[in-house]
C-alpha positions as CSV (number, residue, x, y, z in Angstrom):
1,M,0.0,0.0,0.0
2,L,1.2,3.5,-0.8
3,D,1.7,6.0,1.9
4,R,-0.7,9.0,2.0
5,R,1.8,11.4,0.4
6,S,2.3,9.0,-2.5
7,Q,-1.4,8.6,-2.9
8,Q,-1.9,12.4,-3.0
9,L,0.8,12.7,-5.7
10,L,-0.8,10.0,-7.9
11,I,-4.2,11.6,-7.5
12,R,-2.8,14.6,-9.3
13,L,-1.7,12.7,-12.4
14,P,-5.2,12.1,-14.0
15,A,-6.1,15.8,-13.3
16,R,-2.9,16.9,-15.1
17,V,-3.7,14.6,-18.0
18,A,-7.3,15.8,-18.1
19,A,-6.1,19.4,-18.2
20,G,-4.0,18.6,-21.2
21,Q,-0.7,19.3,-19.7
22,T,2.2,18.4,-21.8
23,Q,4.3,15.6,-20.1
24,A,1.7,15.4,-17.4
25,E,3.4,12.3,-16.0
26,L,6.6,14.2,-15.1
27,F,6.6,15.9,-11.7
28,K,9.2,18.4,-10.7
29,P,10.4,19.4,-7.3
30,G,8.6,22.7,-7.8
31,D,5.3,20.8,-8.2
32,L,5.8,19.1,-4.9
33,E,6.9,22.4,-3.3
34,A,3.7,24.1,-4.3
35,W,1.3,21.3,-3.6
36,F,2.7,20.3,-0.2
37,A,4.3,23.6,1.0
38,I,7.7,22.0,1.4
39,S,11.3,23.1,0.6
40,S,13.1,22.2,-2.6
41,T,15.4,20.0,-0.5
42,T,12.5,18.1,0.9
43,A,10.9,17.7,-2.5
44,Q,14.1,16.2,-3.9
45,E,14.4,13.8,-0.9
46,W,10.8,12.7,-1.5
47,L,11.5,12.1,-5.2
48,K,14.6,10.0,-4.4
49,T,12.7,8.0,-1.8
50,W,9.9,7.2,-4.3
51,Q,12.6,6.2,-6.8
52,G,14.2,3.9,-4.2
53,Q,10.8,2.3,-3.5
54,G,10.3,1.6,-7.2
55,C,7.3,4.0,-7.4
56,C,8.9,6.0,-10.1
57,S,12.0,6.3,-12.3
58,L,13.9,9.4,-12.9
59,P,14.0,10.5,-16.6
60,R,17.0,12.2,-18.2
61,R,16.8,15.2,-15.9
62,A,17.1,14.3,-12.2
63,S,14.8,17.1,-11.2
64,T,11.7,15.4,-12.7
65,F,10.2,11.9,-12.4
66,A,7.4,9.8,-13.9
67,P,5.3,7.9,-11.3
68,G,5.2,4.1,-11.9
69,S,7.7,4.1,-14.8
């Protein structure tokens, strides 16, 4: 089971797709900062944690990730 934070992140994915956002599956630290009111450092730590758990893989740029990839 995903933790609440991860669930909240994944809930945003369909909304981004429905809104027609280009590359809606890629989340940036800035996205997390705005949604969760956290620092850039914390956002990057969360992204690394999710990657380590296999919830996502980091694409070419380490500052974005695609959930479930």
